[in-house]
C-alpha positions in Angstrom: 9.9 -21.3 14.1 11.4 -23.1 10.8 9.7 -22.0 7.6 10.3 -25.2 6.2 9.3 -27.1 9.1 7.0 -25.6 11.2 3.4 -25.8 11.7 1.9 -24.1 8.4 -1.3 -22.7 10.7 0.8 -21.5 13.4 3.7 -19.5 11.1 1.1 -18.3 9.0 -0.8 -17.0 12.1 2.5 -15.2 13.6 3.5 -13.8 10.2 -0.6 -12.7 9.3 -0.7 -10.8 13.0 2.6 -8.8 12.7 2.1 -8.0 8.7 -1.3 -7.0 9.2 -0.6 -5.0 12.7 2.2 -3.2 10.5 0.0 -2.6 7.5 -2.5 -1.1 9.7 -0.4 1.2 11.2 1.2 2.3 8.5 -1.8 3.1 6.9 -3.3 4.6 10.2 -1.3 7.7 9.2 -3.3 8.8 6.8 -6.1 7.5 7.8 -6.0 9.4 11.1 -4.7 12.2 9.4 -7.6 12.5 7.3 -9.9 12.0 10.3 -8.0 15.1 12.3 -7.9 17.4 8.9 -11.9 17.0 8.3 -13.0 17.3 11.7 -10.8 20.5 12.3 -10.7 21.9 8.7 -13.9 20.4 7.5 -14.8 19.7 3.8 -12.3 21.4 2.4 -9.8 19.6 4.7 -11.1 16.3 3.0 -10.8 17.6 -0.7 -7.4 18.4 0.3 -6.7 15.0 1.2 -8.0 13.4 -1.8 -5.0 15.0 -3.7 -2.4 14.4 -1.0 -3.0 10.7 -0.7 -1.0 10.0 -3.9 1.9 11.1 -2.4 1.8 8.6 0.2 0.9 5.9 -2.7 4.4 7.0 -4.7 6.2 6.4 -1.6 4.8 2.7 -1.2 5.5 2.3 -4.8 9.0 3.1 -4.7 10.0 1.0 -1.1 8.0 -2.0 -2.6 9.6 -1.6 -6.3 12.9 -2.2 -4.1 12.5 -3.9 -1.5 9.8 -6.9 -2.4 11.8 -8.1 -5.2 15.2 -8.0 -3.5 13.7 -9.8 -0.1 12.2 -12.5 -2.2 15.4 -13.1 -3.8 17.1 -13.0 -0.6 15.0 -15.5 1.3 15.2 -17.7 -2.1 19.1 -17.7 -1.9 19.3 -18.7 1.7 16.6 -21.2 1.8 19.1 -22.9 -0.6 21.7 -22.0 1.6 23.6 -19.4 -0.4 23.9 -16.6 2.5 26.5 -14.8 0.5 24.3 -14.8 -2.1 21.0 -13.8 -0.3 23.2 -10.5 1.4 24.2 -9.3 -2.1 20.4 -8.9 -3.3 19.9 -7.3 0.2 22.8 -4.8 -0.5 21.9 -4.4 -4.5 18.2 -3.5 -3.4 19.6 -1.2 -0.9 21.9 0.7 -3.6 18.6 0.7 -5.7 16.5 2.6 -3.1 19.0 5.0 -2.0 19.4 6.0 -5.9 15.6 6.0 -7.0 14.3 8.1 -3.8 17.1 11.0 -4.6 15.9 11.1 -7.9 12.0 11.1 -6.8 12.8 13.3 -3.6 14.7 15.8 -6.1 11.6 15.8 -8.6 9.1 16.7 -5.9 11.2 19.5 -4.3 11.6 21.5 -7.6 8.2 20.5 -9.0 6.2 20.2 -6.0 3.1 22.7 -7.2 2.8 21.3 -10.7 2.8 17.8 -9.2 0.2 18.4 -6.8 -2.2 19.9 -9.4 -1.8 17.4 -11.5 -2.7 15.1 -8.1 -6.0 16.7 -8.3 -5.5 20.3 -6.4 -6.7 23.2 -7.9 -6.7 27.1 -7.1 -9.6 26.3 -4.2 -7.7 23.3 -2.5 -4.0 24.4 -3.0 -3.4 26.4 -0.1 -4.9 23.6 2.3 -2.8 20.5 -0.1 0.6 23.0 0.3 0.2 23.2 3.8 0.3 19.4 4.3 2.2 18.1 1.7 5.3 20.2 2.1 6.2 18.5 5.0 6.0 15.1 3.6 8.1 15.8 0.7 10.7 17.7 3.2 11.1 14.2 4.9 10.0 12.0 1.5 13.0 9.2 2.0 11.7 8.8 5.6 8.4 7.7 4.1 10.1 5.2 1.9 12.6 3.7 4.0 10.3 1.7 7.0 8.1 -0.1 4.0 11.8 -0.9 2.3 13.4 -2.0 5.5 10.4 -4.0 6.6 10.1 -6.3 4.0 13.5 -7.4 5.1 13.2 -7.7 8.6 10.3 -9.8 8.1 12.6 -12.4 6.1 14.9 -12.2 8.3 13.2 -13.6 10.9 12.1 -10.6 12.9 8.3 -9.5 12.2 7.8 -8.6 15.8 10.0 -6.0 15.5 8.7 -4.4 12.4 5.1 -4.3 14.0 6.7 -2.8 17.1 8.1 -0.2 15.4 4.8 0.9 13.5 3.0 0.4 16.2 5.0 3.0 18.2 5.4 5.4 15.0 1.5 5.3 14.8 0.8 5.9 18.5 3.0 9.3 18.1 1.5 10.0 15.0 -1.9 9.8 16.8 -1.2 11.7 19.5 0.5 14.1 17.4 -3.0 14.8 15.3 -4.9 15.1 18.4 -2.8 17.4 20.0 -1.5 20.2 16.9 -5.0 19.8 15.1 -7.3 20.3 17.9 -5.3 22.2 21.1 -2.8 23.7 18.8 -5.4 24.2 16.1 -2.4 23.9 13.8 -4.8 22.2 10.9 -3.6 20.6 7.8 0.1 21.6 8.8 -0.2 19.6 12.3 -1.1 16.4 10.8 1.7 16.7 8.7 4.1 17.0 11.5 2.3 14.7 13.6 2.6 12.2 10.5 6.4 12.8 10.2 6.8 12.6 13.7 5.8 9.2 13.7 7.7 8.3 10.5 10.9 9.0 12.1 10.4 6.9 14.9 9.4 4.0 13.1 12.3 4.4 10.9 14.8 4.7 14.1 13.3 1.8 15.5 13.6 -0.8 12.7 17.1 0.4 12.4 18.2 -1.3 15.7 17.5 -4.8 13.7 21.2 -4.2 12.9 22.9 -4.1 15.9 21.1 -7.3 16.7 22.6 -10.6 17.3 19.7 -12.3 15.5 20.3 -10.1 12.3 21.8 -12.2 9.1 21.7 -8.9 7.1 25.1 -7.7 5.8 26.6 -5.5 3.1 28.5 -7.1 0.7 29.8 -6.5 -2.6 27.0 -7.2 -5.0 27.9 -9.6 -7.7 26.8 -9.0 -11.6 25.0 -5.7 -10.3 23.0 -5.0 -13.5 21.7 -8.7 -13.5 20.9 -8.4 -10.0 18.9 -5.3 -10.4 17.0 -6.4 -13.4 15.7 -9.2 -11.3 14.7 -7.4 -7.9 12.9 -4.5 -10.4 11.3 -7.2 -12.3 9.9 -8.9 -9.3 9.1 -5.7 -7.2 7.7 -4.2 -10.2 4.6 -6.8 -9.9 3.5 -5.6 -6.2 4.8 -2.2 -6.7 2.5 -1.2 -9.7 -0.5 -1.9 -7.6 0.8 1.5 -5.6 1.7 3.2 -8.8 -1.6 2.1 -10.6 -3.4 3.1 -7.3 -1.8 6.7 -7.8 -2.9 7.0 -11.4 -6.1 5.6 -10.5 -6.8 8.4 -7.6 -5.5 11.0 -9.9 -8.2 9.8 -12.9 -10.9 9.6 -10.3 -10.4 13.7 -9.0 -10.4 14.7 -12.1 -13.3 12.7 -13.0 -15.2 13.9 -9.9 -14.4 17.7 -10.3 -15.4 17.3 -13.9 -18.9 15.3 -13.5 -19.4 15.8 -9.5 -19.2 18.3 -6.9 -17.1 19.6 -4.2 -19.1 17.4 -1.9 -18.8 14.3 -3.4 -14.9 15.3 -3.9 -14.8 15.5 -0.3 -16.3 12.2 0.4 -14.0 10.6 -2.0 -11.3 12.2 0.1 -12.6 10.1 3.0 -13.2 6.7 0.5 -9.9 7.1 -1.1 -8.3 7.1 2.8 -10.1 4.2 3.4 -9.2 2.3 0.4 -5.6 2.9 1.2 -6.1 1.5 4.5 -8.0 -2.0 3.2 -5.6 -2.1 0.3 -2.6 -2.1 2.6 -4.4 -5.1 4.7 -4.8 -6.8 1.6 -1.3 -6.3 0.9 -0.5 -7.4 4.6 -2.1 -10.6 3.6 0.1 -11.2 1.0 3.4 -10.1 2.6 2.6 -12.4 5.6 2.3 -15.4 2.9 5.3 -13.8 0.6 8.4 -15.3 3.1 6.4 -18.8 3.7 5.7 -19.4 0.0 9.1 -17.9 -1.4 11.1 -20.3 1.2 8.9 -23.3 0.9 9.2 -23.0 -3.1 12.8 -22.4 -2.7 13.1 -25.9 -0.9 10.7 -27.7 -3.2 8.5 -28.3 -0.2 5.2 -27.7 -2.7 2.6 -29.1 -0.6 3.2 -26.4 1.9 3.2 -23.8 -0.8 -0.3 -24.6 -1.4 -1.8 -24.9 2.1 0.2 -20.8 2.8 -2.0 -19.7 -0.6 -4.7 -21.2 0.6 -4.9 -19.7 3.8 -3.9 -16.5 2.2 -7.0 -16.3 -0.2 -9.4 -17.3 2.5 -8.3 -14.4 4.7 -8.4 -12.2 1.8 -12.1 -13.0 0.8 -13.2 -13.1 4.4 -11.9 -9.6 4.6 -13.1 -8.3 1.4 -16.9 -9.4 2.5 -16.5 -7.2 5.8 -15.2 -4.2 4.3 -17.9 -4.0 1.7 -20.5 -4.5 4.0 -19.4 -1.8 6.5 -19.3 0.8 3.1 -23.0 -0.2 1.9 -24.3 -0.6 5.8 -22.8 2.9 7.1 -22.1 5.5 4.3 -23.0 8.7 6.3 -21.5 7.6 9.5 -18.5 6.7 7.8 -18.0 10.2 6.6 -19.3 12.1 9.2 -16.7 10.4 11.4 -14.0 12.0 9.1 -15.3 15.5 8.1 -17.2 18.0 10.2 -19.8 17.2 7.1 -22.5 19.4 5.5 -25.9 18.6 4.2 -24.6 18.5 0.8 -21.6 16.5 2.1 -24.2 13.6 3.6 -26.4 13.7 0.9 -23.5 12.7 -1.4 -22.1 9.8 1.0 -24.8 6.9 0.0 -24.1 7.2 -3.9 -20.3 7.8 -3.4 -19.7 5.1 -1.0 -22.4 2.4 -2.1 -21.0 2.4 -5.5 -17.8 2.4 -4.8 -17.4 0.0 -2.0 -17.9 -3.7 -3.7 -14.3 -3.1 -4.9 -13.1 -4.8 -2.1 -15.0 -7.8 -2.8 -12.6 -8.5 -5.4 -9.2 -6.5 -4.6 -8.1 -9.2 -1.9 -7.9 -12.1 -3.8 -6.5 -10.4 -6.8 -3.8 -8.4 -4.5 -3.1 -11.8 -2.8 -2.8 -13.9 -6.1 0.1 -11.3 -7.6 2.0 -11.7 -4.1 1.9 -15.8 -4.7 2.9 -15.6 -8.4 5.9 -13.5 -7.3 6.6 -15.4 -4.6 6.8 -18.6 -6.7 9.1 -17.1 -9.4 6.1 -16.2 -11.9 6.9 -12.5 -12.4 5.5 -12.1 -15.9 2.0 -13.5 -14.7 2.0 -11.3 -11.6 2.7 -8.6 -13.6 -0.4 -9.2 -16.2 -2.3 -9.4 -12.8 -1.1 -6.5 -11.6 -1.1 -4.2 -14.8 -4.4 -5.4 -15.7 -6.3 -4.0 -12.3 -4.4 -1.3 -11.9 -3.8 0.6 -15.3 -5.2 -1.1 -18.0 -8.6 -2.1 -17.5 -9.5 0.4 -14.3 -8.1 3.3 -16.4 -9.8 2.7 -19.7 -12.9 2.2 -17.5 -12.7 5.3 -15.7 -12.3 6.9 -18.8 -15.0 5.9 -20.8 -18.1 5.1 -18.7 -18.6 8.6 -17.0 -19.2 9.7 -20.6 -22.1 7.5 -20.7 -22.9 7.4 -17.0 -21.6 10.4 -15.6 -20.2 10.3 -11.6 -22.1 6.7 -11.3 -19.8 5.6 -14.3 -16.5 6.8 -12.5 -17.5 4.9 -9.3 -18.5 1.8 -10.7 -15.5 1.6 -13.0 -12.8 -0.1 -10.1 -15.2 -3.0 -8.8 -15.7 -3.7 -12.3 -12.2 -4.0 -13.3 -11.6 -5.7 -10.0 -14.2 -8.5 -11.2 -13.2 -9.2 -14.5 -9.2 -9.5 -12.8 -10.3 -11.9 -10.6 -11.2 -14.2 -13.7 -7.9 -13.8 -15.3 -6.0 -14.1 -11.8 -7.4 -17.4 -11.3 -6.7 -18.5 -14.7 -2.7 -17.6 -14.0 -2.9 -19.0 -10.2 -4.1 -22.3 -11.2 -1.7 -22.8 -13.7 1.0 -21.9 -11.6 -0.4 -24.5 -8.7 -0.1 -27.3 -11.7 3.1 -26.7 -12.7 4.3 -26.7 -9.2 3.3 -29.9 -8.6 
């Protein structure tokens, strides 16, 4: 099915199903791990997962930083018939990913305990956090590789393979969580080993794309490496800052809940944080489904098709946001009990934490979709403004200020308020981009 001439609805549905499937299964790793840990270890395991989740955010940040910008540039170039230039962007992206991953991996290996304390672990939770985190740190590069490869494989016309890879890895992870956490009673370590196994399988399956006849990705000598790297990182930062910001916000939230709340509230937030990562990944899946379609049609000058794909993305993100918010507002205790062998204190804390936080999803999807759209039409600076505003500037400021006046309530409403304000800014920037592409 051709990006430039195929039916827009059919193209969008094809890429949306593959992208949401990939996002769902990737996020199911931490989702199922949190469930297995919470039920096998209890509230302490749930509290530990709140400090572990930022590690996943770091791996996604690094993968998207190098993968999304490079895949957009590659797709734009190939849509103009510049195949060699497109492959040069792929090669430069791969080199960047390998270099940055090596530096981050070394830092985690050397300073793992200080980093985990910064992420929110304390003396009480550190043994549980370390039992899990050490496995993720040992295999750190393999948590970056499938996200990075997936961006290029989808843009190379093989979204089905990317989905098959994450589904296969996810199935192995789910089985491993059950087997290692319950029959084998391995607790935190068992959940981590299951996740590593699923990730290794996912990476191996994605690598088979390079041996298929349909693969057009080739390693070539990069042209103007410094300029190419700057373009890749500039475009990629707009989306990757979503994940970096998520890491920062989780760290701040952990600190504020430790200060103004209780261990029960932190245990519930460990669950909420995991669910939030899943929902954010699904919103990113909407953007990633739209991105190659918008980028290729924009590169070919087909502006009406660009606007159609944007409209489909916004409708999808808005619908998902309403559904996600209702889940938290209607079933706070049920969600918590699903993930944790909950004590009465934890169940009592669940409604406040969940109901104040979940309205964030009404606005999050629109903001994430706008970032992917602005990147795809080469509006790197507006995309960066939206990303930094929602993920660092507004949200960070509100998380620091509101709890001083409202305590735990202030910490929990900071992110919904930040996303609401950012929606207004994003709408203005997207409107200008649409007008300028007419």
